[in-house]
BALOBA-1460 file (C-alpha; in Angstrom, 3 decimals):
// residues 143
<rec num="1" residu="m" x="0.000" y="0.000" z="0.000"/>
<rec num="2" residu="q" x="1.279" y="3.452" z="-0.862"/>
<rec num="3" residu="d" x="1.928" y="5.808" z="2.074"/>
<rec num="4" residu="f" x="-0.640" y="8.265" z="0.679"/>
<rec num="5" residu="d" x="-3.394" y="5.625" z="0.875"/>
<rec num="6" residu="r" x="-2.447" y="4.228" z="4.270"/>
<rec num="7" residu="p" x="-5.400" y="4.438" z="6.695"/>
<rec num="8" residu="l" x="-5.228" y="5.281" z="10.372"/>
<rec num="9" residu="n" x="-4.284" y="2.326" z="12.520"/>
<rec num="10" residu="a" x="-6.408" y="1.255" z="15.507"/>
<rec num="11" residu="r" x="-4.698" y="3.785" z="17.781"/>
<rec num="12" residu="g" x="-5.307" y="6.569" z="15.263"/>
<rec num="13" residu="l" x="-8.975" y="5.610" z="14.899"/>
<rec num="14" residu="h" x="-9.248" y="5.980" z="18.682"/>
<rec num="15" residu="d" x="-7.096" y="9.089" z="19.100"/>
<rec num="16" residu="a" x="-8.474" y="11.276" z="16.285"/>
<rec num="17" residu="p" x="-12.047" y="11.563" z="17.631"/>
<rec num="18" residu="m" x="-10.747" y="11.784" z="21.210"/>
<rec num="19" residu="m" x="-8.453" y="14.693" z="20.345"/>
<rec num="20" residu="a" x="-11.223" y="16.325" z="18.323"/>
<rec num="21" residu="e" x="-13.455" y="16.241" z="21.404"/>
<rec num="22" residu="r" x="-10.661" y="17.640" z="23.575"/>
<rec num="23" residu="f" x="-10.230" y="20.464" z="21.083"/>
<rec num="24" residu="d" x="-13.979" y="21.103" z="20.962"/>
<rec num="25" residu="d" x="-14.072" y="21.239" z="24.775"/>
<rec num="26" residu="r" x="-11.665" y="24.203" z="24.624"/>
<rec num="27" residu="l" x="-14.303" y="26.195" z="22.686"/>
<rec num="28" residu="e" x="-11.631" y="27.455" z="20.304"/>
<rec num="29" residu="p" x="-12.945" y="29.186" z="17.182"/>
<rec num="30" residu="v" x="-11.972" y="27.741" z="13.801"/>
<rec num="31" residu="d" x="-12.610" y="29.487" z="10.483"/>
<rec num="32" residu="l" x="-10.826" y="27.075" z="8.186"/>
<rec num="33" residu="l" x="-9.688" y="23.438" z="8.282"/>
<rec num="34" residu="m" x="-7.045" y="22.466" z="5.719"/>
<rec num="35" residu="s" x="-5.850" y="18.922" z="5.250"/>
<rec num="36" residu="s" x="-3.412" y="16.882" z="3.286"/>
<rec num="37" residu="p" x="-5.470" y="14.620" z="1.019"/>
<rec num="38" residu="a" x="-3.600" y="11.566" z="2.361"/>
<rec num="39" residu="k" x="-6.110" y="9.141" z="3.849"/>
<rec num="40" residu="r" x="-4.891" y="9.270" z="7.470"/>
<rec num="41" residu="a" x="-4.647" y="13.081" z="7.587"/>
<rec num="42" residu="l" x="-8.030" y="13.520" z="5.926"/>
<rec num="43" residu="t" x="-9.653" y="10.999" z="8.284"/>
<rec num="44" residu="t" x="-8.271" y="12.966" z="11.240"/>
<rec num="45" residu="a" x="-9.425" y="16.287" z="9.777"/>
<rec num="46" residu="n" x="-12.903" y="14.868" z="9.212"/>
<rec num="47" residu="a" x="-13.059" y="13.716" z="12.852"/>
<rec num="48" residu="f" x="-12.321" y="17.297" z="13.911"/>
<rec num="49" residu="a" x="-14.839" y="18.668" z="11.409"/>
<rec num="50" residu="a" x="-17.535" y="16.394" z="12.853"/>
<rec num="51" residu="a" x="-16.719" y="17.469" z="16.415"/>
<rec num="52" residu="l" x="-16.897" y="21.111" z="15.315"/>
<rec num="53" residu="g" x="-20.334" y="20.828" z="13.721"/>
<rec num="54" residu="n" x="-19.324" y="19.457" z="10.309"/>
<rec num="55" residu="a" x="-17.119" y="22.369" z="9.313"/>
<rec num="56" residu="p" x="-15.858" y="21.919" z="5.741"/>
<rec num="57" residu="v" x="-12.387" y="20.471" z="5.254"/>
<rec num="58" residu="h" x="-10.347" y="21.896" z="2.378"/>
<rec num="59" residu="e" x="-7.972" y="19.376" z="0.857"/>
<rec num="60" residu="i" x="-4.666" y="20.931" z="-0.143"/>
<rec num="61" residu="r" x="-2.390" y="18.639" z="-2.116"/>
<rec num="62" residu="e" x="0.700" y="20.637" z="-1.084"/>
<rec num="63" residu="l" x="0.180" y="19.637" z="2.562"/>
<rec num="64" residu="y" x="1.156" y="16.035" z="1.829"/>
<rec num="65" residu="l" x="4.620" y="15.538" z="3.366"/>
<rec num="66" residu="a" x="5.192" y="19.304" z="3.164"/>
<rec num="67" residu="s" x="8.401" y="20.920" z="4.341"/>
<rec num="68" residu="p" x="8.269" y="23.861" z="6.768"/>
<rec num="69" residu="r" x="8.933" y="26.207" z="3.814"/>
<rec num="70" residu="v" x="5.883" y="24.880" z="1.923"/>
<rec num="71" residu="l" x="3.728" y="24.944" z="5.055"/>
<rec num="72" residu="l" x="4.696" y="28.558" z="5.719"/>
<rec num="73" residu="s" x="3.843" y="29.386" z="2.107"/>
<rec num="74" residu="i" x="0.377" y="27.859" z="2.579"/>
<rec num="75" residu="i" x="-0.111" y="29.894" z="5.762"/>
<rec num="76" residu="g" x="1.071" y="33.049" z="3.987"/>
<rec num="77" residu="r" x="-1.631" y="32.605" z="1.327"/>
<rec num="78" residu="l" x="-4.496" y="32.483" z="3.827"/>
<rec num="79" residu="p" x="-7.065" y="35.228" z="3.311"/>
<rec num="80" residu="d" x="-6.816" y="37.909" z="5.982"/>
<rec num="81" residu="g" x="-10.500" y="37.347" z="6.801"/>
<rec num="82" residu="v" x="-9.503" y="33.959" z="8.229"/>
<rec num="83" residu="r" x="-8.497" y="34.483" z="11.833"/>
<rec num="84" residu="h" x="-8.255" y="30.860" z="13.029"/>
<rec num="85" residu="a" x="-7.028" y="28.043" z="10.797"/>
<rec num="86" residu="m" x="-6.106" y="24.400" z="11.384"/>
<rec num="87" residu="l" x="-3.601" y="22.396" z="9.363"/>
<rec num="88" residu="f" x="-3.714" y="18.594" z="9.200"/>
<rec num="89" residu="g" x="-0.565" y="17.126" z="7.771"/>
<rec num="90" residu="h" x="2.511" y="15.080" z="8.457"/>
<rec num="91" residu="n" x="5.754" y="14.940" z="10.355"/>
<rec num="92" residu="p" x="8.507" y="15.873" z="10.289"/>
<rec num="93" residu="g" x="7.272" y="19.008" z="8.481"/>
<rec num="94" residu="l" x="4.702" y="20.064" z="11.073"/>
<rec num="95" residu="s" x="7.079" y="19.598" z="14.021"/>
<rec num="96" residu="e" x="9.777" y="21.542" z="12.204"/>
<rec num="97" residu="l" x="7.310" y="24.306" z="11.314"/>
<rec num="98" residu="v" x="6.272" y="24.725" z="14.956"/>
<rec num="99" residu="e" x="9.932" y="24.962" z="15.989"/>
<rec num="100" residu="e" x="10.593" y="27.566" z="13.293"/>
<rec num="101" residu="l" x="7.536" y="29.686" z="14.089"/>
<rec num="102" residu="v" x="7.998" y="29.823" z="17.851"/>
<rec num="103" residu="g" x="11.746" y="29.428" z="18.176"/>
<rec num="104" residu="n" x="11.573" y="27.009" z="21.088"/>
<rec num="105" residu="g" x="8.737" y="24.562" z="20.646"/>
<rec num="106" residu="p" x="7.948" y="21.146" z="22.069"/>
<rec num="107" residu="g" x="10.195" y="19.258" z="19.631"/>
<rec num="108" residu="d" x="8.891" y="16.240" z="17.744"/>
<rec num="109" residu="l" x="5.117" y="16.307" z="17.985"/>
<rec num="110" residu="p" x="3.442" y="12.994" z="18.781"/>
<rec num="111" residu="t" x="0.910" y="11.645" z="16.310"/>
<rec num="112" residu="c" x="-2.406" y="13.530" z="16.587"/>
<rec num="113" residu="a" x="-0.914" y="16.366" z="18.647"/>
<rec num="114" residu="i" x="-2.660" y="19.740" z="18.601"/>
<rec num="115" residu="v" x="-0.727" y="22.999" z="18.919"/>
<rec num="116" residu="r" x="-2.250" y="26.458" z="19.195"/>
<rec num="117" residu="i" x="0.082" y="29.133" z="17.908"/>
<rec num="118" residu="d" x="-0.836" y="32.815" z="18.109"/>
<rec num="119" residu="f" x="0.784" y="35.403" z="15.867"/>
<rec num="120" residu="e" x="1.231" y="39.109" z="16.567"/>
<rec num="121" residu="v" x="1.000" y="40.062" z="12.898"/>
<rec num="122" residu="d" x="-1.519" y="42.004" z="10.835"/>
<rec num="123" residu="t" x="-1.586" y="39.635" z="7.880"/>
<rec num="124" residu="w" x="-0.875" y="35.934" z="7.353"/>
<rec num="125" residu="q" x="1.865" y="36.937" z="4.909"/>
<rec num="126" residu="a" x="3.786" y="38.385" z="7.848"/>
<rec num="127" residu="a" x="3.820" y="35.042" z="9.705"/>
<rec num="128" residu="a" x="7.464" y="34.009" z="9.713"/>
<rec num="129" residu="a" x="10.150" y="32.395" z="11.837"/>
<rec num="130" residu="g" x="9.949" y="33.612" z="15.411"/>
<rec num="131" residu="t" x="6.599" y="35.423" z="15.031"/>
<rec num="132" residu="g" x="4.485" y="32.790" z="16.797"/>
<rec num="133" residu="t" x="3.818" y="31.952" z="20.427"/>
<rec num="134" residu="i" x="2.514" y="28.600" z="21.637"/>
<rec num="135" residu="k" x="-0.565" y="29.194" z="23.782"/>
<rec num="136" residu="w" x="-1.110" y="25.496" z="24.495"/>
<rec num="137" residu="w" x="-0.500" y="22.067" z="23.058"/>
<rec num="138" residu="d" x="-2.004" y="18.667" z="23.708"/>
<rec num="139" residu="y" x="-1.476" y="15.092" z="22.578"/>
<rec num="140" residu="p" x="-3.269" y="11.774" z="23.132"/>
<rec num="141" residu="k" x="-1.130" y="10.436" z="25.998"/>
<rec num="142" residu="s" x="-1.082" y="13.743" z="27.926"/>
<rec num="143" residu="a" x="-4.215" y="12.931" z="29.924"/>
């Protein structure tokens, strides 16, 4: 089976809805959900969408195994009307992006981790290395 088509394993099928509920319990606003079209990322994004009232998930081909540079490019193209966005993708790119944005992040993110990063910028195009601050992060085995 190709990596792109690989489904979530049993742990992932348990953790994705659990983490979606944990996120929903935080009452965080979300304007846009963007996912890699790979089966496991999209399944996770859809679990979050369901927990958030069936918010639409936008599949972005570039998110599949994206480097931090590509991920930052995707963030920089977000419309300024979007204030809260979620990315569903893959490591090591997402872990490396968090480190780059905040300067001193949590390191390698566990599978299905959630990280809230706030930016003190006026436009998504201004999001760059060192412009983010982690407000909180969570992962399946943290509870």
